[in-house]
Biopython code that builds the backbone (N, CA, C, O; Angstrom):
import numpy as np
from Bio.PDB.StructureBuilder import StructureBuilder

atoms = [
    (1, "MET", "N", (-1.384, -5.744, -0.446)),
    (1, "MET", "CA", (-2.220, -4.797, 0.454)),
    (1, "MET", "C", (-3.126, -5.506, 1.224)),
    (1, "MET", "O", (-4.315, -5.535, 0.905)),
    (2, "PRO", "N", (-2.676, -6.116, 2.261)),
    (2, "PRO", "CA", (-3.657, -6.855, 3.135)),
    (2, "PRO", "C", (-4.847, -6.068, 3.544)),
    (2, "PRO", "O", (-4.665, -4.937, 3.993)),
    (3, "THR", "N", (-6.033, -6.543, 3.437)),
    (3, "THR", "CA", (-7.244, -5.869, 3.817)),
    (3, "THR", "C", (-7.542, -6.332, 5.185)),
    (3, "THR", "O", (-7.690, -7.542, 5.355)),
    (4, "THR", "N", (-7.650, -5.514, 6.194)),
    (4, "THR", "CA", (-7.873, -5.644, 7.613)),
    (4, "THR", "C", (-9.423, -6.121, 7.800)),
    (4, "THR", "O", (-9.807, -7.106, 8.432)),
    (5, "PHE", "N", (-10.176, -5.217, 7.122)),
    (5, "PHE", "CA", (-11.626, -5.442, 7.213)),
    (5, "PHE", "C", (-12.351, -4.384, 6.415)),
    (5, "PHE", "O", (-11.766, -3.351, 6.091)),
    (6, "ARG", "N", (-13.648, -4.622, 6.080)),
    (6, "ARG", "CA", (-14.334, -3.668, 5.309)),
    (6, "ARG", "C", (-15.698, -3.329, 6.242)),
    (6, "ARG", "O", (-16.231, -4.102, 7.039)),
    (7, "HIS", "N", (-16.081, -2.046, 5.937)),
    (7, "HIS", "CA", (-17.179, -1.516, 6.889)),
    (7, "HIS", "C", (-17.891, -0.443, 5.989)),
    (7, "HIS", "O", (-17.273, 0.529, 5.553)),
    (8, "ASP", "N", (-19.236, -0.669, 5.730)),
    (8, "ASP", "CA", (-20.071, 0.311, 4.924)),
    (8, "ASP", "C", (-19.407, 0.742, 3.597)),
    (8, "ASP", "O", (-19.508, 1.897, 3.183)),
    (9, "GLY", "N", (-18.728, -0.220, 2.948)),
    (9, "GLY", "CA", (-18.086, 0.093, 1.621)),
    (9, "GLY", "C", (-16.696, 0.682, 1.730)),
    (9, "GLY", "O", (-16.077, 1.011, 0.718)),
    (10, "PHE", "N", (-16.222, 0.814, 2.897)),
    (10, "PHE", "CA", (-14.856, 1.326, 3.201)),
    (10, "PHE", "C", (-13.870, 0.259, 3.261)),
    (10, "PHE", "O", (-14.183, -0.712, 3.950)),
    (11, "ARG", "N", (-12.738, 0.245, 2.677)),
    (11, "ARG", "CA", (-11.802, -0.803, 2.853)),
    (11, "ARG", "C", (-10.652, -0.338, 3.713)),
    (11, "ARG", "O", (-10.035, 0.687, 3.423)),
    (12, "PHE", "N", (-10.342, -1.105, 4.810)),
    (12, "PHE", "CA", (-9.332, -0.703, 5.778)),
    (12, "PHE", "C", (-8.111, -1.628, 5.542)),
    (12, "PHE", "O", (-8.310, -2.839, 5.632)),
    (13, "PHE", "N", (-6.977, -1.217, 5.276)),
    (13, "PHE", "CA", (-5.828, -1.977, 4.799)),
    (13, "PHE", "C", (-4.600, -1.230, 5.191)),
    (13, "PHE", "O", (-4.626, -0.114, 5.709)),
    (14, "PHE", "N", (-3.370, -2.004, 4.876)),
    (14, "PHE", "CA", (-2.161, -1.369, 4.980)),
    (14, "PHE", "C", (-1.230, -2.101, 3.625)),
    (14, "PHE", "O", (-1.516, -3.141, 3.032)),
    (15, "TYR", "N", (-0.277, -1.361, 3.426)),
    (15, "TYR", "CA", (0.583, -1.707, 2.353)),
    (15, "TYR", "C", (1.743, -2.600, 2.879)),
    (15, "TYR", "O", (2.360, -2.350, 3.914)),
    (16, "SER", "N", (1.965, -3.591, 2.126)),
    (16, "SER", "CA", (3.003, -4.732, 2.643)),
    (16, "SER", "C", (4.483, -4.020, 2.761)),
    (16, "SER", "O", (5.316, -4.428, 3.569)),
    (17, "ASN", "N", (4.707, -2.995, 1.938)),
    (17, "ASN", "CA", (6.005, -2.265, 2.107)),
    (17, "ASN", "C", (5.768, -0.786, 2.714)),
    (17, "ASN", "O", (5.520, 0.230, 2.065)),
    (18, "GLU", "N", (5.894, -0.898, 4.006)),
    (18, "GLU", "CA", (5.532, 0.237, 4.857)),
    (18, "GLU", "C", (6.848, 1.083, 5.261)),
    (18, "GLU", "O", (6.878, 1.648, 6.354)),
    (19, "GLY", "N", (7.904, 1.160, 4.390)),
    (19, "GLY", "CA", (9.054, 1.907, 4.725)),
    (19, "GLY", "C", (10.084, 1.250, 5.207)),
    (19, "GLY", "O", (9.848, 0.182, 5.773)),
    (20, "ASN", "N", (11.418, 1.707, 5.106)),
    (20, "ASN", "CA", (12.485, 1.156, 5.929)),
    (20, "ASN", "C", (13.152, 2.263, 6.509)),
    (20, "ASN", "O", (13.712, 3.070, 5.767)),
    (21, "PRO", "N", (13.168, 2.419, 7.858)),
    (21, "PRO", "CA", (12.581, 1.536, 8.634)),
    (21, "PRO", "C", (11.020, 1.541, 8.703)),
    (21, "PRO", "O", (10.468, 2.570, 8.314)),
    (22, "ARG", "N", (10.341, 0.637, 9.099)),
    (22, "ARG", "CA", (8.936, 0.568, 9.001)),
    (22, "ARG", "C", (8.264, 1.664, 9.841)),
    (22, "ARG", "O", (8.682, 1.971, 10.958)),
    (23, "GLU", "N", (7.226, 2.228, 9.267)),
    (23, "GLU", "CA", (6.488, 3.261, 9.787)),
    (23, "GLU", "C", (5.729, 2.564, 11.140)),
    (23, "GLU", "O", (5.472, 1.362, 11.214)),
    (24, "PRO", "N", (5.463, 3.437, 12.056)),
    (24, "PRO", "CA", (4.581, 2.894, 13.226)),
    (24, "PRO", "C", (3.200, 2.413, 12.738)),
    (24, "PRO", "O", (2.798, 2.774, 11.632)),
    (25, "VAL", "N", (2.452, 1.600, 13.537)),
    (25, "VAL", "CA", (1.160, 1.043, 13.101)),
    (25, "VAL", "C", (0.193, 2.078, 12.701)),
    (25, "VAL", "O", (0.003, 3.076, 13.396)),
    (26, "HIS", "N", (-0.417, 1.858, 11.597)),
    (26, "HIS", "CA", (-1.302, 2.822, 10.891)),
    (26, "HIS", "C", (-2.234, 2.003, 9.954)),
    (26, "HIS", "O", (-1.979, 0.826, 9.699)),
    (27, "VAL", "N", (-3.301, 2.633, 9.454)),
    (27, "VAL", "CA", (-4.072, 1.944, 8.479)),
    (27, "VAL", "C", (-4.580, 2.930, 7.472)),
    (27, "VAL", "O", (-4.926, 4.074, 7.764)),
    (28, "HIS", "N", (-4.603, 2.417, 6.271)),
    (28, "HIS", "CA", (-5.219, 3.247, 5.077)),
    (28, "HIS", "C", (-6.627, 2.900, 4.969)),
    (28, "HIS", "O", (-7.086, 1.847, 5.412)),
    (29, "VAL", "N", (-7.349, 3.850, 4.341)),
    (29, "VAL", "CA", (-8.986, 3.567, 4.135)),
    (29, "VAL", "C", (-9.169, 4.069, 2.734)),
    (29, "VAL", "O", (-8.610, 5.090, 2.333)),
    (30, "MET", "N", (-9.945, 3.348, 2.016)),
    (30, "MET", "CA", (-10.283, 3.762, 0.727)),
    (30, "MET", "C", (-11.771, 3.480, 0.456)),
    (30, "MET", "O", (-12.340, 2.489, 0.913)),
    (31, "LYS", "N", (-12.386, 4.434, -0.335)),
    (31, "LYS", "CA", (-13.609, 4.291, -0.824)),
    (31, "LYS", "C", (-14.021, 5.272, -1.972)),
    (31, "LYS", "O", (-13.855, 6.489, -1.885)),
    (32, "ASP", "N", (-14.564, 4.651, -3.040)),
    (32, "ASP", "CA", (-14.918, 5.621, -4.134)),
    (32, "ASP", "C", (-13.732, 6.520, -4.728)),
    (32, "ASP", "O", (-13.925, 7.638, -5.205)),
    (33, "GLY", "N", (-12.571, 5.942, -4.646)),
    (33, "GLY", "CA", (-11.512, 6.765, -5.217)),
    (33, "GLY", "C", (-10.804, 7.728, -4.149)),
    (33, "GLY", "O", (-9.862, 8.467, -4.437)),
    (34, "CYS", "N", (-11.311, 7.635, -3.037)),
    (34, "CYS", "CA", (-10.794, 8.475, -1.986)),
    (34, "CYS", "C", (-9.780, 7.581, -1.060)),
    (34, "CYS", "O", (-9.875, 6.361, -0.924)),
    (35, "GLU", "N", (-8.854, 8.365, -0.488)),
    (35, "GLU", "CA", (-7.928, 7.492, 0.436)),
    (35, "GLU", "C", (-7.428, 8.304, 1.581)),
    (35, "GLU", "O", (-7.064, 9.466, 1.399)),
    (36, "ALA", "N", (-7.395, 7.719, 2.793)),
    (36, "ALA", "CA", (-6.680, 8.444, 4.034)),
    (36, "ALA", "C", (-6.074, 7.521, 4.654)),
    (36, "ALA", "O", (-6.314, 6.314, 4.662)),
    (37, "LYS", "N", (-5.056, 8.268, 5.322)),
    (37, "LYS", "CA", (-4.237, 7.302, 6.239)),
    (37, "LYS", "C", (-4.257, 7.794, 7.706)),
    (37, "LYS", "O", (-4.069, 8.987, 7.944)),
    (38, "PHE", "N", (-4.489, 6.867, 8.727)),
    (38, "PHE", "CA", (-4.613, 7.180, 10.038)),
    (38, "PHE", "C", (-3.598, 6.401, 10.971)),
    (38, "PHE", "O", (-3.403, 5.191, 10.851)),
    (39, "TRP", "N", (-2.962, 7.204, 11.921)),
    (39, "TRP", "CA", (-2.163, 6.511, 12.831)),
    (39, "TRP", "C", (-3.002, 5.892, 13.838)),
    (39, "TRP", "O", (-4.152, 6.312, 13.960)),
    (40, "LEU", "N", (-2.559, 4.892, 14.622)),
    (40, "LEU", "CA", (-3.295, 4.139, 15.489)),
    (40, "LEU", "C", (-3.175, 4.498, 16.932)),
    (40, "LEU", "O", (-4.089, 4.297, 17.732)),
    (41, "ASP", "N", (-1.975, 5.060, 17.264)),
    (41, "ASP", "CA", (-1.719, 5.309, 18.771)),
    (41, "ASP", "C", (-1.149, 6.615, 18.869)),
    (41, "ASP", "O", (0.069, 6.759, 18.760)),
    (42, "PRO", "N", (-2.017, 7.707, 19.089)),
    (42, "PRO", "CA", (-3.391, 7.609, 19.152)),
    (42, "PRO", "C", (-4.060, 7.689, 17.868)),
    (42, "PRO", "O", (-3.366, 8.114, 16.945)),
    (43, "VAL", "N", (-5.350, 7.349, 17.592)),
    (43, "VAL", "CA", (-6.022, 7.436, 16.356)),
    (43, "VAL", "C", (-5.942, 8.920, 15.970)),
    (43, "VAL", "O", (-6.395, 9.828, 16.666)),
    (44, "ALA", "N", (-5.392, 9.057, 14.927)),
    (44, "ALA", "CA", (-5.203, 10.402, 14.364)),
    (44, "ALA", "C", (-5.020, 10.505, 12.769)),
    (44, "ALA", "O", (-4.271, 9.696, 12.222)),
    (45, "LEU", "N", (-5.645, 11.421, 12.059)),
    (45, "LEU", "CA", (-5.463, 11.383, 10.565)),
    (45, "LEU", "C", (-4.086, 11.857, 10.221)),
    (45, "LEU", "O", (-3.664, 12.884, 10.754)),
    (46, "ASP", "N", (-3.375, 11.205, 9.395)),
    (46, "ASP", "CA", (-2.122, 11.560, 8.815)),
    (46, "ASP", "C", (-2.293, 12.396, 7.544)),
    (46, "ASP", "O", (-1.806, 13.522, 7.449)),
    (47, "ARG", "N", (-3.039, 11.781, 6.520)),
    (47, "ARG", "CA", (-3.233, 12.487, 5.392)),
    (47, "ARG", "C", (-4.697, 11.951, 4.771)),
    (47, "ARG", "O", (-5.226, 10.874, 5.045)),
    (48, "ASN", "N", (-5.179, 12.912, 3.925)),
    (48, "ASN", "CA", (-6.406, 12.662, 3.312)),
    (48, "ASN", "C", (-6.488, 13.083, 1.879)),
    (48, "ASN", "O", (-6.073, 14.202, 1.575)),
    (49, "HIS", "N", (-6.996, 12.270, 0.955)),
    (49, "HIS", "CA", (-7.163, 12.649, -0.408)),
    (49, "HIS", "C", (-8.750, 12.323, -0.723)),
    (49, "HIS", "O", (-9.159, 11.211, -1.058)),
    (50, "GLY", "N", (-9.502, 13.405, -0.568)),
    (50, "GLY", "CA", (-10.771, 13.257, -1.163)),
    (50, "GLY", "C", (-12.000, 13.042, -0.124)),
    (50, "GLY", "O", (-13.146, 13.304, -0.489)),
    (51, "PHE", "N", (-11.760, 12.611, 1.030)),
    (51, "PHE", "CA", (-12.881, 12.506, 2.061)),
    (51, "PHE", "C", (-13.208, 13.860, 2.558)),
    (51, "PHE", "O", (-12.323, 14.714, 2.609)),
    (52, "ASP", "N", (-14.451, 14.121, 2.937)),
    (52, "ASP", "CA", (-14.847, 15.340, 3.546)),
    (52, "ASP", "C", (-14.733, 15.175, 5.087)),
    (52, "ASP", "O", (-14.622, 14.044, 5.559)),
    (53, "ALA", "N", (-14.756, 16.188, 5.819)),
    (53, "ALA", "CA", (-14.648, 16.188, 7.311)),
    (53, "ALA", "C", (-15.547, 15.433, 8.031)),
    (53, "ALA", "O", (-15.182, 15.022, 9.133)),
    (54, "LYS", "N", (-16.699, 15.157, 7.610)),
    (54, "LYS", "CA", (-17.844, 14.342, 8.310)),
    (54, "LYS", "C", (-17.451, 12.841, 8.197)),
    (54, "LYS", "O", (-17.521, 12.031, 9.121)),
    (55, "THR", "N", (-17.046, 12.598, 6.989)),
    (55, "THR", "CA", (-16.579, 11.173, 6.612)),
    (55, "THR", "C", (-15.366, 10.792, 7.321)),
    (55, "THR", "O", (-15.220, 9.618, 7.662)),
    (56, "LEU", "N", (-14.412, 11.741, 7.597)),
    (56, "LEU", "CA", (-13.170, 11.426, 8.342)),
    (56, "LEU", "C", (-13.548, 11.209, 9.779)),
    (56, "LEU", "O", (-12.965, 10.320, 10.399)),
    (57, "ARG", "N", (-14.432, 11.906, 10.345)),
    (57, "ARG", "CA", (-14.848, 11.645, 11.655)),
    (57, "ARG", "C", (-15.536, 10.358, 11.853)),
    (57, "ARG", "O", (-15.389, 9.731, 12.902)),
    (58, "GLN", "N", (-16.300, 9.927, 10.867)),
    (58, "GLN", "CA", (-16.894, 8.520, 10.856)),
    (58, "GLN", "C", (-15.793, 7.524, 10.784)),
    (58, "GLN", "O", (-15.822, 6.564, 11.553)),
    (59, "ILE", "N", (-14.865, 7.660, 9.964)),
    (59, "ILE", "CA", (-13.854, 6.735, 9.723)),
    (59, "ILE", "C", (-13.045, 6.545, 11.033)),
    (59, "ILE", "O", (-12.729, 5.442, 11.480)),
    (60, "GLY", "N", (-12.744, 7.750, 11.603)),
    (60, "GLY", "CA", (-11.959, 7.715, 12.821)),
    (60, "GLY", "C", (-12.750, 6.844, 13.920)),
    (60, "GLY", "O", (-12.170, 5.952, 14.539)),
    (61, "ARG", "N", (-14.051, 7.139, 14.120)),
    (61, "ARG", "CA", (-14.770, 6.351, 15.009)),
    (61, "ARG", "C", (-14.602, 4.845, 14.700)),
    (61, "ARG", "O", (-14.319, 4.056, 15.601)),
    (62, "VAL", "N", (-14.778, 4.456, 13.425)),
    (62, "VAL", "CA", (-14.776, 2.980, 13.135)),
    (62, "VAL", "C", (-13.334, 2.503, 13.391)),
    (62, "VAL", "O", (-13.200, 1.340, 13.773)),
    (63, "ILE", "N", (-12.263, 3.254, 13.228)),
    (63, "ILE", "CA", (-11.025, 2.850, 13.582)),
    (63, "ILE", "C", (-10.772, 2.651, 15.015)),
    (63, "ILE", "O", (-10.231, 1.642, 15.468)),
    (64, "HIS", "N", (-11.167, 3.617, 15.691)),
    (64, "HIS", "CA", (-11.206, 3.594, 17.247)),
    (64, "HIS", "C", (-11.915, 2.376, 17.736)),
    (64, "HIS", "O", (-11.406, 1.721, 18.645)),
    (65, "PHE", "N", (-12.967, 2.049, 17.241)),
    (65, "PHE", "CA", (-13.682, 0.808, 17.792)),
    (65, "PHE", "C", (-12.984, -0.457, 17.334)),
    (65, "PHE", "O", (-13.142, -1.457, 18.035)),
    (66, "ASN", "N", (-12.236, -0.540, 16.250)),
    (66, "ASN", "CA", (-11.582, -1.577, 15.714)),
    (66, "ASN", "C", (-10.048, -1.472, 15.886)),
    (66, "ASN", "O", (-9.303, -2.201, 15.230)),
    (67, "GLN", "N", (-9.620, -0.643, 16.691)),
    (67, "GLN", "CA", (-8.187, -0.422, 16.905)),
    (67, "GLN", "C", (-7.419, -1.774, 17.100)),
    (67, "GLN", "O", (-6.528, -2.092, 16.313)),
    (68, "SER", "N", (-7.777, -2.572, 18.166)),
    (68, "SER", "CA", (-6.984, -3.755, 18.526)),
    (68, "SER", "C", (-7.131, -4.760, 17.316)),
    (68, "SER", "O", (-6.150, -5.466, 17.086)),
    (69, "ARG", "N", (-8.195, -4.895, 16.554)),
    (69, "ARG", "CA", (-8.180, -5.603, 15.468)),
    (69, "ARG", "C", (-7.220, -5.284, 14.372)),
    (69, "ARG", "O", (-6.642, -6.217, 13.815)),
    (70, "ILE", "N", (-7.010, -4.116, 14.031)),
    (70, "ILE", "CA", (-6.045, -3.512, 13.133)),
    (70, "ILE", "C", (-4.748, -3.749, 13.632)),
    (70, "ILE", "O", (-3.926, -4.271, 12.878)),
    (71, "VAL", "N", (-4.401, -3.412, 14.917)),
    (71, "VAL", "CA", (-3.089, -3.720, 15.337)),
    (71, "VAL", "C", (-2.672, -5.066, 15.295)),
    (71, "VAL", "O", (-1.514, -5.294, 14.945)),
    (72, "LYS", "N", (-3.455, -6.032, 15.605)),
    (72, "LYS", "CA", (-3.294, -7.470, 15.545)),
    (72, "LYS", "C", (-2.893, -7.948, 14.183)),
    (72, "LYS", "O", (-1.947, -8.690, 13.920)),
    (73, "ALA", "N", (-3.771, -7.401, 13.342)),
    (73, "ALA", "CA", (-3.587, -7.780, 11.731)),
    (73, "ALA", "C", (-2.180, -7.189, 11.423)),
    (73, "ALA", "O", (-1.432, -7.845, 10.697)),
    (74, "TRP", "N", (-1.841, -6.203, 11.840)),
    (74, "TRP", "CA", (-0.508, -5.429, 11.492)),
    (74, "TRP", "C", (0.652, -6.321, 12.004)),
    (74, "TRP", "O", (1.591, -6.617, 11.265)),
    (75, "HIS", "N", (0.566, -6.716, 13.217)),
    (75, "HIS", "CA", (1.536, -7.521, 13.808)),
    (75, "HIS", "C", (1.622, -8.912, 13.160)),
    (75, "HIS", "O", (2.698, -9.421, 12.845)),
    (76, "ASP", "N", (0.489, -9.468, 12.988)),
    (76, "ASP", "CA", (0.415, -10.763, 12.444)),
    (76, "ASP", "C", (1.101, -10.787, 11.004)),
    (76, "ASP", "O", (1.843, -11.696, 10.635)),
    (77, "HIS", "N", (0.767, -9.694, 10.250)),
    (77, "HIS", "CA", (1.386, -9.597, 8.833)),
    (77, "HIS", "C", (2.878, -9.324, 8.885)),
    (77, "HIS", "O", (3.622, -10.009, 8.182)),
    (78, "PHE", "N", (3.350, -8.405, 9.639)),
    (78, "PHE", "CA", (4.732, -8.076, 9.627)),
    (78, "PHE", "C", (5.577, -8.995, 10.395)),
    (78, "PHE", "O", (6.780, -9.041, 10.138)),
    (79, "SER", "N", (5.069, -9.733, 11.312)),
    (79, "SER", "CA", (5.841, -10.742, 11.980)),
    (79, "SER", "C", (6.085, -12.105, 11.284)),
    (79, "SER", "O", (6.867, -12.963, 11.694)),
    (80, "ALA", "N", (5.289, -12.190, 10.145)),
    (80, "ALA", "CA", (5.425, -13.459, 9.476)),
    (80, "ALA", "C", (6.640, -13.526, 8.641)),
    (80, "ALA", "O", (6.897, -14.549, 8.005)),
]
sb = StructureBuilder()
sb.init_structure("model")
sb.init_model(0)
sb.init_chain("A")
sb.init_seg("    ")
for serial, (resi, resn, name, xyz) in enumerate(atoms, 1):
    if name == "N":
        sb.init_residue(resn, " ", resi, " ")
    sb.init_atom(name, np.array(xyz, "f"), 0.0, 1.0, " ", f" {name:<3s}", serial, name[0])
structure = sb.get_structure()
């Protein structure tokens, strides 16, 4: 589970086995036992387990701001 970055206690990461065929670029977010998955193009929530709506909006903003960083990490990992 490569961690892309951390922000305010949230861990932004993806799983090394992202399906066959591989799913489009996305990122998982974890904090305090909660987890969500966001698509990157466009930034959109796919699923949520435990985060409230306010926190999901905050996470979405962080992802949007770091979108290019996440995409680069994805391609670096899966191109290796």
